[in-house]
C-alpha positions as MATLAB code, in Angstrom:
seq = 'MKRRFNRHQRSTARLGVVQMLFVHQNGETDMKTDELLRFFDTTWEKPDMHFLQERINSACKNIIQIDELITSGLQSGWTMERIDPVLYAILAAATDEMMYSSKETPAEILVKEYADLAADFFDTSETAFVNAYLNDLKVKLNSQNQEKN';
ca = [
      93.080   99.780  127.524;
      91.561   97.090  129.691;
      94.668   95.622  131.318;
      98.295   96.479  131.589;
     101.218   94.157  131.525;
     104.928   94.702  131.420;
     105.781   95.609  127.879;
     109.292   95.008  126.640;
     110.988   97.177  124.022;
     109.688   95.266  121.011;
     106.203   94.879  122.499;
     106.082   98.595  123.216;
     107.255   99.297  119.667;
     104.465   97.071  118.318;
     101.935   99.088  120.298;
     103.492  102.219  118.792;
     103.050  100.865  115.272;
      99.395  100.099  116.020;
      98.912  103.615  117.392;
     100.620  105.206  114.411;
      98.536  103.181  111.944;
      95.383  104.156  113.834;
      96.343  107.839  113.712;
      97.312  107.576  110.041;
      94.024  105.841  109.191;
      92.153  108.741  110.766;
      93.835  111.352  108.591;
      96.790  112.440  110.746;
      99.434  111.622  108.167;
     102.047  114.088  109.406;
     102.461  112.846  112.990;
     106.099  112.063  113.763;
     107.309  109.088  115.778;
     108.687  111.294  118.565;
     105.265  112.953  118.922;
     103.750  109.504  119.294;
     106.128  108.677  122.141;
     104.546  111.375  124.321;
     101.474  109.161  124.597;
     103.327  106.135  125.965;
     102.865  105.174  129.568;
     106.074  105.985  131.434;
     105.947  102.661  133.288;
     106.612  100.767  130.065;
     110.039  100.260  128.653;
     111.099  102.716  125.996;
     110.343  101.151  122.602;
     113.019   99.829  120.301;
     113.100  102.951  118.135;
     114.853  101.384  115.155;
     112.320   98.547  115.101;
     109.414  100.988  115.567;
     110.491  103.210  112.672;
     111.246  100.207  110.464;
     107.791   98.708  111.066;
     105.962  102.023  110.549;
     107.790  102.646  107.278;
     107.132   99.104  106.090;
     103.431   99.170  106.982;
     102.910  102.496  105.197;
     104.849  101.303  102.142;
     102.982   97.983  101.905;
      99.504   99.073  103.018;
      97.784   98.065   99.748;
      99.077   94.485   99.946;
      98.326   94.403  103.683;
      94.733   95.517  103.059;
      94.339   92.839  100.382;
      95.507   90.155  102.813;
      93.216   91.396  105.570;
      90.270   91.533  103.150;
      90.965   87.979  101.997;
      90.900   86.860  105.637;
      87.465   88.310  106.380;
      84.428   86.112  106.683;
      81.700   86.317  104.082;
      79.626   89.456  104.527;
      82.381   91.398  106.256;
      84.104   94.391  104.691;
      87.052   96.504  105.761;
      84.610   99.282  106.636;
      82.991   97.064  109.295;
      86.253   96.502  111.154;
      86.861   98.692  114.190;
      89.730  101.133  113.442;
      91.838   99.880  116.368;
      91.261   96.264  115.335;
      92.266   97.170  111.776;
      95.475   98.816  113.039;
      96.345   95.670  115.020;
      95.697   93.436  111.999;
      97.681   95.726  109.691;
     100.680   95.933  112.035;
     100.683   92.169  112.569;
     100.268   91.415  108.869;
     103.124   93.739  108.003;
     105.461   92.198  110.535;
     104.615   88.644  109.514;
     104.980   89.441  105.802;
     107.827   91.926  105.618;
     110.021   91.632  108.714;
     113.379   89.915  108.770;
     111.652   86.897  110.374;
     113.781   87.173  113.522;
     110.655   86.757  115.654;
     108.910   83.405  115.141;
     105.369   83.615  113.776;
     103.981   81.868  116.869;
     105.356   84.666  119.057;
     103.877   87.323  116.765;
     100.459   85.666  116.899;
     100.595   85.717  120.706;
     101.931   89.295  120.892;
      99.218   90.724  118.666;
      96.446   88.606  120.207;
      97.546   89.890  123.637;
      97.523   93.417  122.264;
      93.997   92.893  120.931;
      92.961   91.609  124.373;
      94.079   94.942  125.852;
      91.463   96.715  123.754;
      88.727   94.187  123.021;
      86.673   91.340  124.378;
      86.996   87.679  123.538;
      85.401   87.641  120.070;
      87.729   90.269  118.587;
      90.763   88.699  120.238;
      89.734   85.297  118.877;
      89.356   86.845  115.414;
      92.881   88.318  115.560;
      94.243   84.972  116.738;
      92.423   83.018  113.995;
      93.358   85.493  111.242;
      97.037   85.469  112.225;
      97.172   81.693  112.557;
      95.645   81.388  109.072;
      98.190   83.896  107.744;
     101.009   81.958  109.418;
      99.885   78.730  107.699;
      99.545   80.534  104.360;
     103.046   82.024  104.644;
     104.561   78.697  105.695;
     103.048   76.952  102.669;
     104.286   79.732  100.361;
     107.791   79.406  101.820;
     107.734   75.633  101.342;
     106.677   76.060   97.707;
     109.636   78.394   97.116;
     112.098   75.874   98.554;
];
């Protein structure tokens, strides 16, 4: 990672979800959450384990819908195969949380959290892509919620 900042329990859990999705995407489907925790930097706060497990389970359960949303957010000429695996894991974790969480964290905070996470791994263009994709998803979800009401 390029920079470190103080990660709080939820932020650390979000990083854990990204790591687990990355590992899962690369064929390690039997890794357990406690095994994942060995890789965390000891200077970070321990992740919110309930939140971490909830998000991992949700992302794995909803991965087909998540992939469809990510694909629909790609620019013309881009495919899922072109996306860096870490970038994909960030997008998938963020999409899952925005779509399927209890909505206790405002979408604006999630956009910032995941854009900051992308900035830990990537340069400006990838971070800008994550930010733009999530802002578009936020608008899409807000309009869907307004239509329901």
